[in-house]
C-alpha positions in Angstrom: -48.6 -31.0 5.8 -45.4 -29.5 7.4 -43.1 -31.8 9.1 -43.3 -31.9 12.9 -40.5 -30.1 15.1 -38.7 -32.0 18.3 -40.4 -30.2 21.2 -36.9 -28.3 22.0 -36.8 -26.8 18.6 -40.2 -26.2 18.9 -40.2 -23.8 21.5 -37.1 -22.0 20.1 -38.9 -20.9 16.9 -41.5 -18.8 18.9 -38.8 -17.6 21.1 -36.5 -16.3 18.2 -39.8 -14.8 16.6 -40.1 -12.9 19.5 -37.1 -10.6 18.9 -38.3 -10.0 15.4 -37.0 -12.8 13.5 -39.1 -13.9 10.7 -40.4 -17.7 10.7 -38.4 -18.6 7.9 -35.2 -17.0 9.6 -35.9 -18.7 13.1 -36.4 -22.2 11.0 -33.3 -21.7 9.8 -31.3 -20.5 13.3 -32.5 -24.0 14.5 -30.7 -26.0 12.2 -27.6 -25.4 13.7 -27.7 -26.6 17.2 -24.6 -25.0 18.4 -25.4 -21.5 16.9 -29.2 -21.9 18.3 -28.1 -22.6 21.7 -26.0 -19.4 21.7 -28.8 -17.3 20.1 -31.0 -18.6 23.2 -28.4 -17.6 25.8 -28.1 -14.0 24.2 -31.9 -13.7 24.4 -32.1 -15.0 27.7 -29.0 -13.1 29.1 -30.4 -9.8 27.6 -33.7 -9.5 28.8 -35.5 -6.3 28.3 -32.7 -4.7 26.5 -33.9 -6.8 23.1 -37.7 -5.6 23.7 -38.6 -3.7 20.7 -35.9 -4.9 18.2 -36.6 -4.5 14.3 -36.1 -7.3 12.2 -32.5 -6.1 10.6 -31.3 -6.1 14.0 -32.7 -9.3 15.2 -31.1 -10.8 12.0 -27.7 -8.9 13.0 -28.1 -11.3 16.7 -28.7 -14.2 14.9 -25.4 -13.6 12.9 -23.5 -12.7 15.8 -24.5 -16.2 17.0 -23.2 -17.7 14.0 -19.9 -16.2 14.2 -19.0 -17.0 18.1 -20.3 -20.6 17.4 -17.4 -20.6 14.6 -14.9 -19.0 16.6 -15.8 -20.1 20.5 -13.3 -17.3 21.2 -15.6 -14.7 22.4 -16.7 -14.5 26.5 -20.2 -13.4 27.5 -19.2 -10.0 28.5 -17.7 -9.3 25.1 -20.7 -10.6 23.4 -23.3 -8.7 25.6 -21.2 -5.7 24.6 -22.0 -6.4 21.1 -25.8 -7.3 21.8 -25.8 -3.8 23.1 -24.0 -2.0 20.0 -27.0 -3.5 17.8 -29.7 -2.8 20.2 -27.9 0.8 20.2 -27.7 1.0 16.1 -24.1 1.3 16.6 -23.4 -1.7 14.9 -25.8 -1.7 11.7 -24.2 -4.2 9.1 -23.1 -7.9 9.1 -19.6 -6.7 8.4 -19.3 -4.4 11.4 -20.8 -7.3 13.4 -17.7 -9.8 12.0 -15.5 -6.8 12.9 -17.0 -6.6 16.2 -16.4 -10.5 17.0 -12.8 -10.3 15.5 -11.8 -7.5 17.4 -13.3 -9.0 20.7 -11.4 -12.3 20.1 -8.2 -10.1 21.0 -9.0 -7.2 23.0 -11.2 -8.7 26.3 -13.6 -6.7 28.4 -13.5 -3.8 29.1 -13.8 -2.6 25.8 -12.0 0.8 24.9 -15.0 2.0 23.2 -13.2 4.8 20.9 -10.9 1.7 19.7 -13.7 -0.5 19.1 -15.8 2.3 17.2 -12.5 2.9 14.5 -12.5 -0.7 14.4 -16.2 -1.3 13.5 -16.6 1.5 11.3 -19.0 3.2 14.0 -19.5 7.1 13.2 -17.4 6.6 10.1 -17.7 9.5 7.6 -15.9 10.8 4.6 -16.7 13.6 2.4 -16.7 13.3 -1.5 -13.7 15.5 -1.5 -11.7 13.2 0.8 -12.9 10.2 -1.3 -11.9 12.0 -4.8 -8.3 12.6 -3.1 -7.9 9.0 -2.3 -9.3 7.4 -5.2 -6.6 10.0 -7.4 -3.7 9.1 -5.0 -4.4 5.0 -5.4 -4.7 5.5 -9.2 -1.5 7.4 -9.8 0.4 5.0 -7.4 -0.6 1.7 -9.3 0.0 2.8 -12.4 -3.4 2.3 -13.7 -3.4 3.1 -17.6 -7.2 3.4 -18.5 -10.7 2.2 -18.1 -9.8 -1.7 -18.5 -8.6 -1.2 -14.9 -12.3 0.1 -13.5 -13.3 -3.0 -11.9 -10.1 -3.9 -10.4 -9.5 -0.2 -9.1 -13.2 -0.5 -7.5 -12.3 -3.7 -6.2 -9.1 -2.9 -4.4 -10.3 0.6 -2.8 -13.3 -1.2 -1.4 -10.9 -3.5 0.4 -8.7 -0.8 1.6 -8.7 -0.2 5.8 -9.5 3.8 4.9 -12.4 2.8 2.6 -13.4 -0.4 4.3 -16.8 1.5 6.1 -17.5 3.7 3.0 -20.3 3.5 1.0 -19.7 1.0 -1.9 -22.0 3.2 -4.0 -20.0 6.3 -3.2 -16.5 4.6 -4.1 -17.6 3.5 -7.2 -19.4 6.7 -8.2 -15.9 8.6 -7.3 -13.8 6.3 -9.1 -16.0 6.8 -12.3 -15.6 10.3 -12.1 -12.0 10.5 -11.6 -11.2 7.8 -14.6 -13.8 10.6 -16.6 -11.2 13.4 -15.5 -8.2 11.5 -16.1 -8.6 9.4 -19.1 -11.4 10.8 -21.0 -15.1 9.5 -21.8 -15.1 5.6 -21.6 -16.5 5.2 -25.1 -13.4 7.2 -26.5 -11.2 4.5 -24.8 -13.1 1.9 -26.9 -12.1 3.4 -30.2 -9.4 1.3 -31.5 -8.9 -0.5 -34.8 -10.6 -4.1 -34.9 -8.2 -6.8 -35.7 -9.1 -9.2 -38.4 -11.3 -11.8 -37.4 -8.8 -14.8 -38.0 -6.0 -12.9 -36.3 -8.0 -12.4 -33.4 -9.1 -16.0 -33.2 -5.4 -16.8 -33.6 -4.4 -14.6 -30.5 -6.9 -16.5 -28.1 -5.6 -19.7 -28.9 -2.1 -18.9 -28.0 -2.7 -16.3 -25.1 -3.6 -17.0 -21.7 -6.2 -15.3 -20.2 -5.3 -11.5 -18.9 -4.8 -10.8 -15.5 -5.1 -7.7 -13.9 -2.0 -5.5 -13.9 -0.5 -5.9 -10.4 0.4 -2.8 -8.3 4.0 -1.7 -8.2 3.7 -2.6 -4.1 2.8 -5.9 -4.8 5.6 -7.1 -7.1 9.4 -7.1 -7.3 11.4 -5.5 -4.4 8.2 -4.3 -2.4 6.4 -7.7 -3.3 9.0 -9.5 -1.8 9.4 -8.1 1.6 8.8 -9.6 5.0 5.4 -9.5 6.8 5.2 -7.1 9.7 6.8 -9.1 12.5 8.7 -11.3 10.3 12.0 -9.7 11.1 14.3 -11.3 13.5 14.5 -10.5 16.9 17.2 -11.1 19.7 14.5 -11.9 22.3 10.9 -13.0 21.3 9.3 -11.0 23.6 10.6 -7.8 21.3 9.0 -9.1 18.3 5.6 -9.5 20.6 5.8 -6.2 22.1 6.2 -4.6 18.5 3.3 -6.5 17.0 1.0 -5.5 19.7 2.2 -1.8 19.5 1.6 -1.6 15.6 -1.3 -4.1 15.6 0.5 -6.0 13.0 0.2 -3.0 10.7 3.2 -2.0 8.0 4.5 1.0 9.8 7.3 2.9 7.6 8.9 6.6 7.9 10.3 9.2 5.4 13.3 10.4 7.3 15.0 13.3 5.4 17.7 15.5 6.7 16.4 19.0 6.8 19.6 20.7 5.1 18.6 21.4 1.8 15.6 21.0 -0.8 14.0 17.6 -2.0 14.9 17.0 -5.6 13.0 14.5 -8.0 15.2 11.8 -6.3 13.3 12.2 -3.0 9.9 11.6 -4.8 10.8 8.0 -5.0 11.8 7.8 -1.6 8.2 9.3 -0.2 6.3 7.4 -2.9 7.9 4.1 -1.7 7.6 4.9 2.0 4.2 6.7 2.0 2.7 4.6 -0.8 3.8 1.1 0.7 2.4 1.9 4.0 -1.0 3.3 2.4 -1.3 0.0 0.0 -1.0 -2.3 3.0 -3.3 -0.3 5.6 -0.5 0.8 7.6 0.9 3.9 8.5 4.0 6.4 7.7 5.7 9.1 9.7 7.5 12.0 8.5 10.6 12.2 10.8 13.1 15.1 10.5 16.6 13.8 11.2 17.5 17.0 12.9 21.0 16.0 14.2 23.1 18.4 13.0 22.2 21.9 14.0 25.1 23.4 12.0 23.4 22.9 8.6 19.8 23.0 9.2 17.3 25.7 8.4 13.8 26.6 9.1 13.1 27.2 5.3 14.1 23.4 4.8 11.6 22.1 7.3 9.1 24.1 6.1 9.4 23.0 2.3 9.9 19.0 3.2 6.5 19.3 4.8 4.9 20.9 2.1 6.5 19.1 -0.8 5.2 15.7 0.9 1.7 17.0 1.0 1.9 18.5 -2.6 2.8 14.9 -3.7 -0.2 13.6 -2.6 0.6 12.1 0.8 -0.2 12.9 4.4 2.1 12.0 7.4 0.5 10.0 10.3 2.7 11.8 12.5 5.3 14.5 12.3 8.6 13.8 14.7 11.9 14.8 14.9 14.9 12.9 15.6 15.5 15.6 18.3 12.2 14.4 20.2 14.4 11.6 21.5 17.8 13.2 22.4 17.0 12.4 26.0 16.1 8.7 25.2 19.4 8.5 22.8 21.6 9.7 25.3 20.4 7.4 28.3 20.9 4.7 25.6 24.6 6.1 24.9 24.9 5.8 28.4 23.7 1.9 28.7 26.0 1.1 25.4 29.1 2.5 27.4 28.2 0.5 30.8 28.0 -2.6 28.5 31.4 -1.8 27.4 30.2 -1.5 23.9 31.2 2.1 23.4 34.1 4.5 24.7 35.1 8.0 24.8 37.9 8.9 22.2 40.2 11.8 22.2 42.0 11.5 19.1 42.1 14.1 16.5 40.2 13.7 13.4 43.4 12.4 11.5 44.4 9.7 14.1 41.0 8.4 13.6 41.3 8.3 10.3 44.0 6.1 10.5 42.8 3.9 13.2 39.7 3.3 11.0 42.0 2.2 8.1 40.7 4.9 5.5 44.5 5.3 4.6 45.9 1.6 4.5 42.4 -0.2 4.3 43.2 -2.1 7.6 41.8 -0.8 11.0 43.6 -0.9 14.3 42.3 -0.5 18.0 42.2 3.2 19.1 44.3 3.7 22.1 41.2 4.7 24.3 39.2 1.5 23.1 40.1 -0.6 26.5 39.8 2.4 28.9 37.9 1.7 32.0 34.0 1.9 31.8 33.9 4.3 34.3 36.6 6.6 32.7 34.5 6.9 29.6 30.9 7.5 31.7 32.6 10.2 33.0 34.2 11.6 30.1 30.8 11.4 28.2 28.8 13.1 31.2 31.5 15.7 30.8 31.0 16.0 26.9 27.5 16.7 27.8 28.0 19.2 30.2 30.2 21.3 27.7 33.8 20.9 28.7 35.2 19.8 25.7 35.3 21.7 22.6 34.1 19.9 19.2 36.8 17.3 18.0 38.4 17.1 21.4 36.0 14.3 22.5 33.7 11.5 20.5 31.8 8.8 22.0 32.8 6.0 19.5 31.2 2.4 19.3 33.0 -0.5 20.0 32.1 -2.9 17.1 34.2 -5.5 15.4 37.5 -4.3 14.0 37.9 -7.9 12.3 34.8 -7.9 10.2 35.6 -6.8 6.3 32.4 -4.1 6.7 34.2 -0.8 7.2 30.7 0.3 8.8 31.8 -2.0 11.9 34.9 -0.2 12.7 33.9 2.2 15.3 31.6 4.5 14.2 31.1 7.6 16.1 27.9 7.8 18.0 27.9 11.4 19.5 30.1 14.3 18.9 30.4 17.7 20.4 28.8 20.6 18.7 28.6 24.5 19.6 25.8 25.4 17.3 22.3 26.2 19.0 19.9 23.4 18.0 16.8 25.1 16.2 14.3 22.8 18.8 16.5 22.6 21.6 18.2 25.5 21.6 21.6 25.2 24.0 20.1 22.5 26.0 22.6 20.1 24.6 26.1 20.2 23.9 26.4 16.5 22.3 24.5 15.3 19.3 24.1 11.8 18.1 25.2 10.9 14.7 22.9 9.1 12.0 24.7 5.9 12.5 23.8 6.0 15.9 20.2 7.8 15.8 18.9 6.2 13.0 18.2 2.7 14.0 17.5 3.6 17.6 14.7 6.0 16.6 13.3 3.1 14.1 13.3 1.1 16.8 11.5 3.6 19.4 8.9 4.3 16.7 8.1 0.6 15.9 9.1 0.8 12.3 8.1 -2.4 10.7 10.0 -1.6 7.4 13.1 0.6 6.8 13.0 1.5 3.6 16.2 3.4 2.1 18.4 3.2 -0.8 21.3 1.2 -1.5 24.2 3.3 -0.6 23.0 2.4 3.1 23.8 -1.6 2.4 27.1 -1.6 4.5 25.4 0.3 7.4 22.9 -2.6 7.4 24.9 -4.4 9.5 26.0 -2.0 12.1 22.3 -0.9 12.2 21.5 -4.6 13.2 24.3 -4.5 15.8 23.5 -1.5 17.8 19.8 -2.5 18.2 21.1 -6.1 19.3 23.7 -4.2 21.8 20.9 -2.9 23.4 18.9 -5.5 23.3 15.9 -3.3 21.8 13.6 -4.2 19.1 15.5 -4.5 15.8 13.6 -3.2 12.5 14.4 -4.8 9.1 16.2 -2.4 6.7 15.8 -2.8 3.1 17.4 -1.2 0.5 16.3 -0.2 -3.0 17.9 1.6 -6.1 17.8 5.4 -5.7 16.5 7.6 -8.7 18.2 10.2 -11.0 17.5 12.2 -14.1 20.5 12.1 -16.8 21.3 15.8 -17.8 20.4 17.3 -14.2 22.4 17.1 -11.2 20.8 16.2 -7.5 23.9 17.3 -5.3 22.8 20.0 -2.7 26.3 21.5 -3.0 26.3 21.3 -6.6 22.9 23.0 -6.9 23.6 25.8 -4.2 26.9 26.8 -6.4 24.5 27.0 -9.6 22.5 29.2 -7.2 25.2 31.4 -5.6 27.1 31.7 -8.8 23.9 33.0 -10.7 23.7 30.5 -13.2 20.1 29.6 -12.1 17.7 31.9 -10.5 17.4 30.3 -6.9 16.3 26.7 -5.7 12.9 26.7 -7.3 14.4 27.9 -10.8 12.3 25.5 -13.4 15.6 24.5 -15.0 16.6 22.5 -11.8 14.8 19.2 -10.7 14.2 20.0 -7.2 10.7 19.7 -6.4 10.0 23.1 -5.5 11.4 23.8 -9.3 9.3 21.4 -10.5 6.3 22.7 -9.0 7.0 26.3 -10.2 7.6 24.9 -13.9 4.0 23.3 -13.4 4.7 20.0 -13.5 1.4 18.1 -11.6 2.5 16.3 -8.8 0.0 13.6 -10.1 2.5 13.4 -13.3 5.5 12.7 -10.6 3.7 10.0 -8.8 3.0 8.2 -12.0 6.6 8.5 -13.5 7.9 7.0 -10.2 5.2 4.4 -10.2 5.9 3.2 -14.0 9.9 2.8 -13.4 9.0 0.2 -10.7 11.0 -0.5 -7.4 14.2 -2.8 -7.5 17.6 -2.9 -6.1 19.0 -1.4 -9.1 19.6 2.4 -9.6 17.3 4.1 -12.0 19.3 6.6 -14.1 16.3 8.0 -16.6 16.5 10.3 -19.5 14.9 13.4 -19.5 12.5 12.9 -22.2 11.2 9.9 -20.6 10.2 12.0 -17.5 8.9 14.8 -20.0 7.1 12.3 -21.9 5.3 11.0 -18.6 4.4 14.5 -17.8 2.9 15.0 -21.3 0.5 12.0 -21.1 -0.7 13.0 -17.9 -1.4 16.5 -19.3 -3.0 15.3 -22.3 -6.0 14.0 -20.8 -6.3 16.6 -17.9 -5.2 20.0 -19.0 -7.8 22.3 -21.0 -6.8 24.0 -24.2 -6.8 27.4 -24.9 -6.2 29.3 -28.2 -2.5 31.0 -27.9 -0.3 32.8 -30.5 3.3 33.3 -29.2 4.3 35.4 -32.3 1.3 37.0 -33.5 0.8 38.3 -37.1 -2.1 40.7 -37.5 -5.0 39.5 -40.3 -7.5 41.4 -41.6 -10.8 39.6 -42.9 -11.8 42.0 -45.6 -15.1 40.7 -46.1 -16.2 41.2 -42.9 -17.5 44.7 -41.5 -15.6 46.8 -38.9 -18.1 46.2 -35.8 -18.6 42.2 -36.9 -18.4 40.0 -33.9 -19.5 36.3 -33.6 -19.3 34.9 -30.1 -18.1 31.3 -30.2 -18.4 28.7 -27.8 -15.6 26.2 -27.7 -15.0 22.9 -25.6 -11.9 23.2 -23.3 -11.0 19.6 -24.3 -12.2 17.8 -27.4 -12.6 14.5 -25.1 -13.2 15.6 -21.6 -16.6 17.6 -21.4 -16.4 17.9 -18.1 -13.5 20.7 -18.5 -16.4 23.1 -19.6 -16.1 25.4 -22.4 -15.1 29.0 -23.2 -16.7 31.9 -25.1 -14.5 33.9 -27.3 -15.2 36.3 -30.2 -14.4 35.9 -33.4 -14.1 39.3 -35.0 -12.5 41.3 -38.4 -9.2 41.4 -36.9 -7.5 38.2 -35.6 -4.0 37.4 -35.2 -2.2 34.0 -36.1 1.3 32.5 -35.5 3.6 34.2 -37.7 4.9 30.8 -38.6 2.1 29.7 -40.2 2.5 31.9 -43.1 4.8 31.7 -46.3 5.0 34.1 -49.0 6.2 31.2 -51.3 3.8 28.2 -51.3 4.7 24.3 -52.2 3.2 21.0 -52.5 4.1 19.9 -49.1 2.9 23.1 -47.0 -0.8 23.1 -45.9 -1.0 26.5 -44.2 -1.4 29.9 -45.2 0.1 31.3 -48.3 -0.9 33.5 -51.0 -4.3 32.4 -52.5 -4.2 29.5 -50.0 -6.9 28.4 -47.6 -6.6 27.2 -44.1 -9.1 26.3 -41.4 -9.2 28.2 -37.8 -9.9 25.9 -35.3 -13.5 26.4 -33.7 -14.0 29.4 -36.0 -17.1 28.9 -38.3 -15.3 29.3 -41.9 -11.9 28.9 -43.2 -10.0 31.8 -44.8 -8.3 32.6 -47.8 -5.1 34.7 -48.1 -5.8 37.3 -51.0 -2.6 39.6 -50.2 -0.4 41.0 -47.6 1.7 43.8 -46.5 5.5 44.3 -45.4 7.8 46.5 -43.6 9.2 48.3 -46.3 12.5 48.7 -44.5 12.8 45.2 -43.3 10.7 43.2 -46.0 9.3 41.2 -43.0 5.3 40.4 -43.4 3.3 42.7 -41.0 -0.5 42.1 -42.3 -2.3 39.5 -44.0 -5.3 40.2 -45.9 -7.8 37.5 -46.1 -11.6 36.9 -47.3 -13.7 34.6 -44.9 -15.0 31.4 -47.0 -18.5 32.4 -46.0 -20.6 32.6 -49.2 -21.3 29.0 -50.7 -19.7 25.1 -50.1 -16.2 25.3 -49.6 -13.7 22.5 -49.5 -12.5 21.0 -46.1 -9.2 22.9 -45.5 -6.4 20.3 -44.9 -4.9 22.0 -42.2 -6.2 24.2 -38.9 -4.4 27.1 -37.3 -4.9 28.4 -34.2 -5.8 32.4 -33.9 -6.9 35.2 -31.1 -9.4 37.7 -32.0 -9.2 41.4 -31.2 -11.9 42.6 -29.4 -11.8 45.2 -26.8 -15.4 45.0 -25.5 -14.1 41.5 -24.1 -10.7 42.2 -23.3 -9.5 40.1 -26.1 -6.6 39.1 -26.7 -5.0 38.7 -23.5 -1.8 39.8 -23.3 1.2 37.7 -21.5 3.7 39.7 -20.2 6.4 37.0 -20.1 6.5 33.5 -21.1 9.2 31.7 -20.3 10.6 28.7 -22.3 13.2 26.8 -20.1 15.5 24.4 -22.1 18.1 21.6 -20.6 20.8 23.2 -18.0 23.5 20.9 -19.2 24.9 20.1 -22.6 25.6 16.5 -21.6 23.2 13.9 -20.5 25.9 12.6 -18.1 27.3 15.6 -16.2 30.8 15.8 -15.8 32.2 16.9 -12.2 33.3 20.1 -13.7 29.5 20.9 -13.9 30.1 24.7 -14.6 31.9 24.0 -18.0 28.9 22.0 -19.1 26.2 24.5 -18.9 24.6 25.0 -22.2 24.2 28.4 -23.6 20.4 30.0 -24.1 18.6 27.6 -21.6 16.2 30.1 -20.7 14.5 32.3 -23.4 11.6 35.0 -22.6 9.0 35.6 -25.1 7.0 39.1 -24.6 4.7 38.9 -27.4 2.5 36.1 -26.6 -1.6 36.6 -26.6 -4.1 34.2 -25.4 -7.9 34.0 -25.6 -10.1 35.8 -23.3 -10.9 32.2 -21.7 -7.8 32.4 -19.7 -9.4 34.2 -17.0 -12.0 32.4 -16.2 -10.1 28.9 -16.5 -7.6 30.6 -14.4 -10.3 31.8 -11.5 -12.0 28.3 -11.8 -8.4 26.5 -11.3 -7.7 28.6 -8.3 -11.1 27.9 -6.7 -10.8 24.0 -6.9 -7.5 24.0 -5.8 -8.3 26.2 -2.7 -11.6 24.1 -2.2 -9.5 20.6 -2.2 -6.6 22.0 -0.5 -9.1 22.9 2.5 -10.5 19.8 2.8 -7.4 17.6 2.5 -6.0 19.8 5.6 -9.3 19.7 7.6 -9.0 15.8 7.3 -5.1 15.9 8.3 -5.4 17.9 11.1 -8.3 15.6 12.5 -6.2 12.7 11.9 -2.8 13.7 13.2 -2.8 15.7 16.5 0.8 16.3 16.6 0.6 18.4 13.8 -1.8 20.7 15.5 0.4 20.7 18.5 3.5 21.5 16.3 1.7 24.8 15.2 2.0 26.0 18.7 5.6 25.8 18.6 6.4 27.3 15.1 7.4 24.2 13.5 5.8 22.8 10.4 2.4 22.1 10.2 -0.5 21.3 7.4 -2.2 24.6 6.0 -4.1 24.9 2.9 -1.9 27.3 1.7 0.8 24.8 1.4 -1.3 23.3 -1.6 -2.3 26.1 -3.6 0.1 28.3 -6.1 -0.4 29.9 -9.3 1.0 26.7 -11.0 -2.3 25.2 -10.2 -3.4 27.0 -13.3 -2.2 24.9 -16.2 -3.3 24.8 -19.7 -2.7 23.4 -23.0 -1.7 26.7 -25.7 -3.2 24.4 -28.5 -0.7 23.5 -30.9 2.0 25.4 -29.2 2.9 23.8 -25.6 1.8 23.2 -22.0 1.9 26.4 -19.9 1.4 27.4 -16.1 1.3 30.4 -14.1 4.5 31.3 -12.6 4.6 32.6 -9.1 6.0 36.0 -10.4 2.5 36.7 -11.5 0.3 39.1 -10.2 -3.3 38.9 -10.6 -6.0 40.8 -8.9 -9.0 38.4 -10.0 -7.3 35.1 -8.6 -7.5 36.6 -4.6 -9.8 34.8 -2.6 -12.3 37.6 -2.3 -12.1 38.7 -5.7 -15.4 38.3 -7.9 -14.2 40.1 -10.8 -12.9 38.6 -14.1 -10.2 40.0 -16.6 -6.9 42.2 -16.2 -7.1 45.0 -13.6 -4.2 47.7 -13.1 -1.2 46.3 -12.0 -1.7 42.8 -13.4 1.3 41.1 -14.9 1.1 37.3 -16.4 4.4 35.5 -16.5 3.9 31.8 -18.1 6.6 28.9 -17.5 6.5 26.2 -20.3 5.9 23.0 -18.6 6.6 20.5 -21.6 6.3 21.1 -25.2 4.0 19.0 -27.4 5.0 15.9 -29.4 7.0 16.6 -32.5 4.6 17.0 -35.1 6.5 16.1 -38.5 3.5 17.4 -40.8 4.0 20.9 -39.3 7.6 21.7 -40.2 
């Protein structure tokens, strides 16, 4: 016999059942008087609205009552707003109801529908392409090593704000697929030699339990950064206003000067700023620091956005320091009024002397204590063009007794007559970096102003200016910059290399600008992987080129398809095959990544092998082809044995091998296999490569001297015009370009939806996101088996890669140029 309920509770059960709760759930609900009372009030307050509720919706109302009973901070108006959202099936899960209650604890009625929908995942959708892109960026930025991290990656992604409302199954499936593409089949990862049982047991006894590897954003320099709002302010209200504007999120910015092309060092800054914000569910601006029209060019603006997107990041907003010229001018006037700035008419030489640049001790400028009204008038005259460049400057009145030169009355504004690319002739005065940077950080509510250690001394003046104007003060934090040994990063020196003909432009693959690395074929994911493995600290990173190339090699090992390729062909005639013999062989494009597919190539009487794979004289430690010796051919059905060879009478060089196919009985497994390409005109084999460019280190020294011209190495570019590759190249190239265009389109559509400022910028001729930025010939990458990794150069002309082309194969006018990305690992047995 069931226990008799008290009269009040006995009445609540049918009331709760009336909205669709089961009896068991109704009985559970009345066990908590507080939540039961709230549920009762919800039902009585909303009357007819709750008619015809589904059972799941009734359960959500019960959960709503439970949440409110625990917090007690949601009013009746906010509560009923959630009830209506449940009834309308806008809120469909317990997680969404929880988010709704948390949102309404802070944002009272009336509710901003759009903001509420975003916060609670209402109307959320994400394509498989977008999901895959997010997964790839996370794996690259978190230094994921292999399948052992699968569970932690799925868990981490489910908890990121951008995927909070994604289907958990979709997330898992996408991660599984990206792991498969990146690391190969899971089973292959398990094929490791087993340790002896005793050794394994001893290791377990002496080794603590393994914990998942922490992200680079959770440890070291980045792991110790302050929480949003943790940066001290001169007034508490500034902190409160900042947190209200950002919602307590991490907001960062990448602020390049558009006066040159970005280099490998900038990839670290991009990774740190965009990656740290993304890891913490925040936002990152791309802000062009365009305060010096004398050195800025449109091509640099365009290239900067292109490189940021190529590396896999999308700016939340694209802004310019020039967006704030009016506000900055007004703040400069305010600084003068506060007697913290003055107009100086000294010459550049006098300013240097005053700032102690010759004696190491500053002295007051003769204009430092002039009346405020005089400086206001002179500053207005500067703005109105009454002074020529260097005739007047606005200087900050800082602290000449401080030991930091960055506090010795820095220049805030100077006169320039060069038209600005955006504001044209509107301004005759332009703010300096020292004046602009901290104030625009403040205006954009940056929570973490991340820069490299050469700006450590500038942090004091950064803080001083914000406090002097009593505006929100971001916290500047400095990390060590990245450079590569054997290379130069100086824009001035690279420009000299270009102008003096040592290299063929800023994108010459011998350079380490990002456009050069892209042209060479280095995948953006490999660069992100390289930067993430270095970690982030206050120490500068001067890394060996070999380490960078090894990271690229490892990245390509698991992702690049493999084609048969011969650099310097030697003709081979297989004498026991008929003239018209042709066997079509299907070969995998990667032995461990079946998803990359396969290619079909001909095997015929005439093939070509690498000239170095044959010797006229044999030896015991040599395993390739020689007279009377047998060697295997990759993917071919049988090995071949050399029976004789022909030579050029004039030079004595070998011109042709005569071989026998070992197809007439059991043969001993060859000790070595070599690559080959067949001659077969009907299928277009072999594919002739017009130019194969091999790039070597530009400088002789690991630490390039100041006199860099004298250190340039000889023979840094070798062009081979004899290489041939298998006919599978055409279908691989076509698929690679189609996949790149599809991913680029999906990313660009998503970027345009999420960033209105980028769409607006398209109307005034400033850089904006396009699919074309992400697609180039370098998207065609492969490993030439036993040769190296290669990518298609931009100088190539291949008609079948055009968007609308349905033809595959060489057409009239085609010209194939390949760049070597990196060599293969040295194989000691190959020599």
